[in-house]
C-alpha positions as CSV (number, residue, x, y, z in Angstrom):
1,M,-44.2,51.8,-137.0
2,R,-43.9,50.3,-133.6
3,T,-41.5,50.4,-130.8
4,Q,-41.2,49.9,-127.1
5,V,-40.3,53.4,-126.1
6,V,-40.4,56.5,-127.9
7,I,-38.0,59.2,-126.4
8,V,-39.0,62.7,-127.4
9,G,-35.7,65.0,-127.4
10,A,-32.1,64.0,-128.3
11,G,-30.3,66.2,-125.7
12,P,-28.0,64.5,-123.1
13,S,-31.0,63.0,-121.2
14,G,-32.9,61.4,-124.3
15,L,-29.5,60.1,-125.7
16,L,-28.5,58.6,-122.4
17,L,-31.6,57.0,-121.9
18,G,-31.7,55.6,-125.4
19,Q,-28.0,54.1,-124.8
20,L,-29.0,52.6,-121.4
21,L,-32.3,51.1,-122.9
22,H,-30.2,49.8,-125.9
23,K,-27.6,48.1,-123.6
24,A,-30.4,46.1,-121.9
25,G,-32.2,45.1,-125.0
26,V,-35.1,47.5,-125.1
27,D,-36.0,49.1,-128.2
28,A,-36.4,52.9,-128.4
29,V,-36.8,55.5,-131.1
30,I,-35.6,59.3,-130.6
31,V,-37.6,62.0,-132.1
32,E,-36.1,65.5,-132.1
33,R,-37.4,68.7,-133.4
34,Q,-33.9,70.4,-134.1
35,S,-31.3,69.2,-136.3
36,A,-28.4,67.2,-135.1
37,G,-26.0,70.0,-135.8
38,H,-28.3,72.5,-133.7
39,V,-28.2,70.1,-130.8
40,L,-24.4,70.0,-130.9
41,S,-24.2,73.7,-131.1
42,R,-25.7,74.3,-127.8
43,I,-23.2,75.5,-125.1
44,R,-23.8,74.1,-121.7
45,A,-22.1,73.4,-118.5
46,G,-20.0,70.3,-117.9
47,I,-19.4,69.5,-114.3
48,L,-20.0,65.7,-113.9
49,E,-20.9,64.1,-110.5
50,Q,-19.7,60.5,-109.9
51,V,-23.1,59.3,-110.7
52,T,-23.2,60.8,-114.0
53,A,-19.7,59.7,-114.8
54,D,-20.7,56.2,-113.7
55,L,-23.7,56.2,-116.0
56,L,-21.6,57.1,-119.0
57,D,-19.4,54.3,-118.3
58,E,-22.5,51.9,-117.9
59,A,-23.7,53.3,-121.2
60,G,-20.6,52.5,-122.9
61,V,-19.5,56.0,-123.7
62,G,-17.2,57.0,-121.1
63,E,-13.8,56.3,-122.7
64,R,-13.4,60.0,-124.0
65,M,-14.5,61.6,-120.8
66,H,-11.8,59.6,-118.8
67,R,-9.3,60.4,-121.5
68,E,-10.0,64.1,-121.9
69,G,-11.9,65.1,-118.8
70,L,-10.4,67.2,-116.2
71,V,-10.6,65.7,-112.8
72,H,-11.3,68.5,-110.0
73,N,-10.6,67.8,-106.5
74,G,-11.9,71.0,-105.3
75,F,-12.7,74.6,-106.3
76,D,-12.1,78.1,-104.8
77,L,-14.6,80.6,-103.5
78,L,-13.4,84.2,-103.7
79,W,-14.8,86.7,-101.2
80,H,-13.4,90.0,-99.9
81,D,-10.4,89.5,-102.3
82,R,-9.5,86.3,-100.8
83,R,-9.5,82.7,-102.1
84,N,-11.2,79.9,-99.9
85,R,-10.5,76.5,-101.2
86,I,-13.3,73.9,-101.0
87,D,-11.5,70.6,-100.7
88,L,-13.9,68.2,-102.3
89,E,-11.8,65.2,-102.0
90,G,-10.9,65.8,-98.4
91,L,-14.2,66.8,-97.1
92,T,-16.1,64.1,-98.7
93,G,-13.9,61.1,-98.3
94,G,-12.4,61.0,-101.8
95,K,-15.1,62.1,-104.0
96,K,-14.4,64.5,-107.0
97,V,-16.1,65.9,-110.0
98,V,-15.0,65.6,-113.7
99,C,-15.0,68.8,-116.1
100,Y,-16.4,67.6,-119.2
101,G,-18.4,69.7,-121.7
102,Q,-22.2,68.9,-122.1
103,T,-21.5,69.2,-125.8
104,E,-18.8,66.7,-125.8
105,M,-21.0,64.0,-123.8
106,T,-23.8,64.5,-126.2
107,R,-21.4,64.1,-129.2
108,D,-20.2,60.7,-127.7
109,L,-23.8,59.6,-127.1
110,M,-24.7,60.5,-130.8
111,D,-21.6,58.9,-132.1
112,A,-22.4,55.5,-130.1
113,R,-26.1,55.7,-131.2
114,R,-25.3,56.2,-134.9
115,A,-22.6,53.5,-134.7
116,A,-25.2,51.1,-133.3
117,G,-27.6,52.0,-136.2
118,L,-30.4,53.0,-133.7
119,P,-33.3,54.8,-135.2
120,S,-33.4,58.7,-134.6
121,Y,-35.5,61.3,-136.3
122,Y,-33.9,64.9,-136.2
123,S,-35.7,67.8,-137.7
124,A,-39.0,66.4,-136.8
125,A,-41.8,69.0,-137.1
126,N,-45.1,69.2,-135.4
127,V,-44.2,66.6,-132.8
128,A,-47.4,65.6,-130.8
129,V,-47.9,62.9,-128.1
130,H,-51.3,61.1,-128.0
131,D,-53.2,58.6,-125.6
132,F,-50.4,58.5,-123.0
133,D,-53.3,58.2,-120.4
134,T,-54.1,54.6,-122.1
135,A,-52.3,51.4,-122.6
136,H,-51.7,52.4,-126.3
137,P,-49.8,55.7,-126.6
138,H,-48.5,56.9,-129.7
139,V,-46.3,59.9,-131.2
140,T,-46.8,61.7,-134.4
141,F,-44.6,64.1,-136.4
142,E,-43.6,65.2,-139.7
143,H,-40.2,64.2,-141.2
144,E,-38.9,65.0,-144.5
145,G,-42.3,65.8,-145.9
146,A,-44.0,62.6,-144.5
147,L,-46.3,62.4,-141.6
148,L,-45.1,59.5,-139.4
149,R,-46.8,57.9,-136.6
150,I,-44.9,55.6,-133.9
151,D,-46.9,53.2,-131.6
152,C,-45.3,52.3,-128.3
153,D,-45.7,51.2,-124.8
154,F,-44.2,54.3,-123.1
155,I,-43.3,57.8,-124.0
156,A,-40.1,59.4,-122.4
157,G,-40.3,63.3,-122.3
158,C,-36.7,64.5,-122.6
159,D,-37.5,67.4,-124.7
160,G,-36.7,70.3,-122.4
161,F,-38.5,73.2,-120.7
162,H,-40.4,74.3,-123.9
163,G,-41.1,70.7,-125.3
164,V,-44.3,69.3,-126.1
165,C,-44.4,66.6,-123.5
166,R,-44.9,68.6,-120.4
167,A,-47.3,71.0,-122.3
168,S,-49.4,68.1,-123.2
169,A,-50.0,66.8,-119.5
170,P,-53.5,67.7,-118.4
171,R,-53.5,71.0,-116.6
172,E,-55.6,69.8,-113.7
173,A,-53.2,67.0,-113.0
174,I,-50.0,69.1,-112.8
175,R,-48.3,71.5,-110.3
176,E,-45.5,73.7,-111.3
177,F,-43.4,75.6,-108.9
178,E,-41.1,78.6,-110.2
179,R,-38.8,81.3,-109.0
180,V,-37.4,83.7,-111.6
181,Y,-34.3,85.5,-110.3
182,P,-33.7,89.2,-111.0
183,F,-30.6,88.7,-112.9
184,G,-29.0,86.6,-115.6
185,W,-25.5,85.2,-116.4
186,L,-23.5,86.7,-119.2
187,G,-21.4,84.0,-120.5
188,L,-18.4,84.1,-122.9
189,L,-16.5,81.1,-124.4
190,S,-13.0,81.6,-125.6
191,D,-9.9,79.5,-126.9
192,T,-7.8,80.7,-124.0
193,P,-6.1,78.7,-121.3
194,P,-8.1,78.7,-118.0
195,V,-7.3,81.4,-115.4
196,H,-7.1,78.5,-112.7
197,H,-6.9,74.8,-112.8
198,E,-10.0,74.5,-110.9
199,L,-13.3,76.6,-110.9
200,I,-13.4,79.9,-108.9
201,Y,-16.8,81.1,-107.7
202,V,-16.7,84.9,-106.9
203,N,-18.9,87.0,-104.8
204,S,-17.9,90.5,-105.3
205,P,-19.6,93.8,-104.6
206,R,-19.9,94.3,-108.4
207,G,-21.8,90.9,-108.8
208,F,-21.2,87.3,-109.0
209,A,-18.5,85.9,-111.5
210,L,-17.4,82.3,-112.3
211,C,-14.2,81.3,-114.0
212,S,-14.8,77.9,-115.4
213,Q,-13.3,75.8,-118.3
214,R,-14.0,73.1,-120.9
215,S,-10.3,72.1,-121.5
216,L,-7.0,73.1,-121.0
217,T,-7.1,75.4,-123.9
218,R,-10.8,76.4,-123.8
219,S,-12.3,78.7,-121.0
220,R,-15.8,79.6,-120.0
221,Y,-16.5,82.9,-118.0
222,Y,-19.8,84.2,-116.6
223,L,-20.9,87.5,-115.2
224,Q,-24.0,88.4,-113.1
225,V,-26.0,91.1,-115.1
226,P,-29.5,92.8,-114.9
227,L,-32.0,90.8,-116.9
228,S,-32.4,94.2,-119.0
229,D,-29.0,93.9,-120.4
230,K,-28.7,92.8,-124.1
231,V,-25.6,90.7,-125.1
232,E,-25.1,92.9,-128.2
233,N,-24.2,95.8,-125.7
234,W,-21.4,93.8,-124.2
235,S,-18.2,93.8,-126.5
236,D,-15.3,91.4,-125.6
237,Q,-13.4,94.0,-124.3
238,A,-16.1,95.2,-122.1
239,F,-16.7,91.8,-120.7
240,W,-12.9,91.2,-120.0
241,D,-12.6,94.6,-118.4
242,E,-15.6,93.8,-116.0
243,L,-14.4,90.4,-115.1
244,R,-11.0,91.7,-114.0
245,L,-12.8,94.1,-111.7
246,R,-14.4,91.0,-110.0
247,L,-11.3,89.0,-109.6
248,D,-8.4,89.0,-107.1
249,Q,-5.0,90.1,-108.0
250,P,-3.5,86.8,-108.9
251,A,-6.5,86.0,-111.1
252,R,-6.2,89.2,-112.9
253,E,-2.5,88.6,-113.5
254,A,-3.3,85.0,-114.7
255,L,-6.0,85.9,-117.0
256,V,-5.6,85.4,-120.7
257,T,-8.2,87.1,-123.0
258,G,-9.2,86.6,-126.6
259,P,-11.9,86.7,-129.0
260,S,-15.3,85.1,-127.9
261,L,-16.6,82.0,-129.7
262,E,-19.9,82.3,-128.2
263,K,-21.5,85.0,-125.9
264,S,-24.9,84.8,-124.5
265,I,-27.2,85.9,-121.5
266,A,-29.1,83.1,-119.7
267,P,-31.8,84.0,-117.3
268,L,-32.0,82.0,-114.0
269,R,-34.8,80.2,-112.5
270,S,-35.8,77.4,-110.2
271,F,-38.5,75.4,-111.6
272,V,-40.2,71.9,-110.7
273,T,-42.9,70.0,-112.3
274,E,-45.0,67.6,-109.9
275,P,-45.5,64.8,-110.9
276,L,-43.2,63.5,-113.5
277,R,-45.5,60.7,-114.6
278,F,-48.8,60.9,-116.6
279,G,-50.1,57.5,-117.3
280,R,-47.4,56.1,-119.7
281,M,-45.4,59.3,-120.2
282,F,-42.6,60.3,-118.1
283,L,-40.8,63.7,-117.8
284,A,-37.0,63.7,-117.3
285,G,-34.3,66.5,-117.3
286,D,-35.3,70.0,-118.2
287,A,-38.8,68.9,-119.1
288,G,-39.5,68.4,-115.5
289,H,-37.1,70.7,-113.6
290,I,-34.9,73.6,-114.0
291,V,-32.0,74.7,-111.6
292,P,-29.9,77.8,-111.5
293,P,-26.5,77.0,-112.9
294,T,-24.8,77.9,-109.6
295,G,-23.4,74.4,-108.5
296,A,-23.7,72.7,-111.7
297,K,-26.9,70.5,-110.8
298,G,-28.8,70.7,-113.9
299,L,-27.3,68.1,-116.0
300,N,-26.5,65.8,-113.0
301,L,-30.2,66.0,-111.8
302,A,-31.2,65.0,-115.5
303,A,-28.6,62.1,-115.3
304,S,-30.3,60.6,-112.1
305,D,-33.8,61.1,-113.6
306,V,-32.7,58.8,-116.5
307,K,-30.9,56.3,-114.1
308,Y,-34.2,55.9,-112.2
309,L,-36.2,55.8,-115.6
310,A,-33.9,53.4,-117.4
311,G,-34.0,51.0,-114.5
312,A,-37.8,51.3,-114.2
313,L,-38.3,50.5,-117.8
314,I,-35.7,47.7,-117.9
315,E,-37.5,46.3,-114.8
316,Y,-40.7,46.3,-116.7
317,Y,-39.6,44.4,-119.8
318,A,-37.4,41.9,-117.8
319,E,-39.7,41.1,-114.9
320,R,-43.3,42.6,-116.0
321,S,-43.0,44.6,-112.8
322,E,-44.5,48.0,-112.5
323,A,-42.8,49.0,-109.2
324,G,-40.1,51.1,-110.8
325,I,-42.4,53.1,-112.9
326,D,-44.9,53.5,-110.1
327,S,-42.1,54.9,-107.9
328,Y,-40.4,56.7,-110.6
329,S,-41.9,60.3,-109.9
330,E,-41.6,60.0,-106.3
331,R,-38.0,58.8,-106.3
332,C,-36.8,61.6,-108.6
333,L,-38.6,64.4,-107.0
334,K,-36.9,63.7,-103.6
335,R,-33.5,64.0,-105.3
336,I,-34.6,67.0,-107.4
337,W,-35.7,69.0,-104.5
338,R,-32.5,68.4,-102.8
339,G,-30.6,69.7,-105.9
340,E,-32.9,72.6,-106.2
341,R,-32.5,73.6,-102.4
342,F,-28.6,73.5,-102.9
343,S,-28.6,75.6,-106.2
344,W,-31.1,78.0,-104.7
345,W,-29.0,78.4,-101.4
346,F,-25.7,78.7,-103.3
347,T,-27.3,81.3,-105.8
348,Q,-28.5,83.3,-102.6
349,L,-25.0,83.0,-101.1
350,M,-22.9,84.1,-104.0
351,H,-25.1,86.8,-105.9
352,Q,-25.9,90.4,-105.1
353,F,-29.4,91.0,-104.4
354,P,-29.6,94.9,-104.0
355,E,-33.4,95.0,-104.2
356,Q,-33.6,92.8,-100.9
357,G,-31.8,95.7,-99.0
358,E,-28.8,95.8,-96.5
359,I,-30.3,93.2,-94.4
360,H,-29.7,90.5,-97.1
361,A,-26.1,91.6,-97.5
362,K,-25.6,91.2,-93.7
363,F,-27.1,87.8,-93.6
364,Q,-25.1,86.9,-96.7
365,Q,-21.8,88.1,-94.9
366,A,-22.7,86.2,-91.7
367,E,-23.4,83.0,-93.6
368,L,-20.1,83.3,-95.5
369,E,-18.1,84.0,-92.5
370,Y,-19.5,80.8,-90.8
371,L,-19.2,78.5,-93.9
372,L,-15.5,79.6,-94.6
373,H,-14.3,79.3,-91.0
374,S,-16.1,76.0,-90.2
375,E,-15.2,72.6,-91.5
376,A,-18.6,71.5,-91.1
377,G,-19.7,74.4,-93.1
378,K,-17.3,73.6,-96.0
379,R,-18.2,70.0,-95.7
380,T,-21.9,71.0,-96.3
381,I,-21.0,72.7,-99.5
382,A,-18.6,69.9,-100.7
383,E,-21.2,67.1,-99.9
384,N,-23.7,68.8,-102.0
385,Y,-21.5,69.9,-104.8
386,V,-20.1,66.4,-105.5
387,G,-23.7,65.1,-105.3
388,L,-25.5,63.3,-102.5
389,P,-25.8,59.5,-102.7
390,L,-28.9,58.2,-104.7
391,D,-30.0,56.4,-101.6
392,F,-29.7,59.6,-99.4
393,G,-32.5,59.8,-96.8
394,D,-34.0,56.3,-98.0
């Protein structure tokens, strides 16, 4: 079998890349080690920057997002029992974000690919990438008892942090930067109305909390917890009780509780791989970088990777120009490090770090007092939250 591009990974990055390439007439096959059902079962955040929303429109899958997505013009920071609104629209000249679950975005892309009859292999075992440092790369895997090989021009590694593509890059050619945070996020999903029409980020003496949402009837809440905590030790009632202790009185009164649909603890890390290109193999999304979820940058950085990569591959086939693929890694990394910086900074600002001592708490207090009493400070938060322009700093 032969195609132009093999995309390893059928998460939102791989599916979005496949759809953009299809729209431009570039052939691509997607290979995914998990089942389609498993991919759709993964619960992830869903705050979309304008760049990401525009890409879904470009890919022809934005209709449901516009119909069901919740436009957010701002969000609240809760500190010292007081809400402080970050007016995204007013501080950025009209920019907003859209609350639309990553699972729904993935579903839309899956449906579009299936409707177009495009080849995808789910539940692929023993996926391996070969000869990506030559002009003739190929991918092998087992599917339904058969060993398959796909020859191609390029391999797109959209297979996540634990995927085969980054692991296959030569160790002498790769640098990895990582910080693991000393806590995790305990998340609970419930079919209950959100406590507020916009997100609430909470800096509490008991630890960080986030009141988020997936729709007008489905809510997602998070609590900062020690890495040593086990999800089985947190009953639903214990979660709701602790969340109340971290909220202000209006939010406690508005909070509607119910049984959890999903509950899990996610560790937090900052991680970047350099470079993102190895011959004719490219890394995109979580395969190349991870951010703490504070500030909702992960999916949006993945989308900007895909925008750069799709543009580079389309340019190659339309013009036989390698300019885009040669500059892919550098262009992505400039944007990635800006997103990493904001996520790291926002995490430092909103969480408790008792192991860093009282001086950290004093620095954090001084920073919050400045930010929340300064229009320039609030604008800094807003500009980064809605997403810096793709050409920022060029």
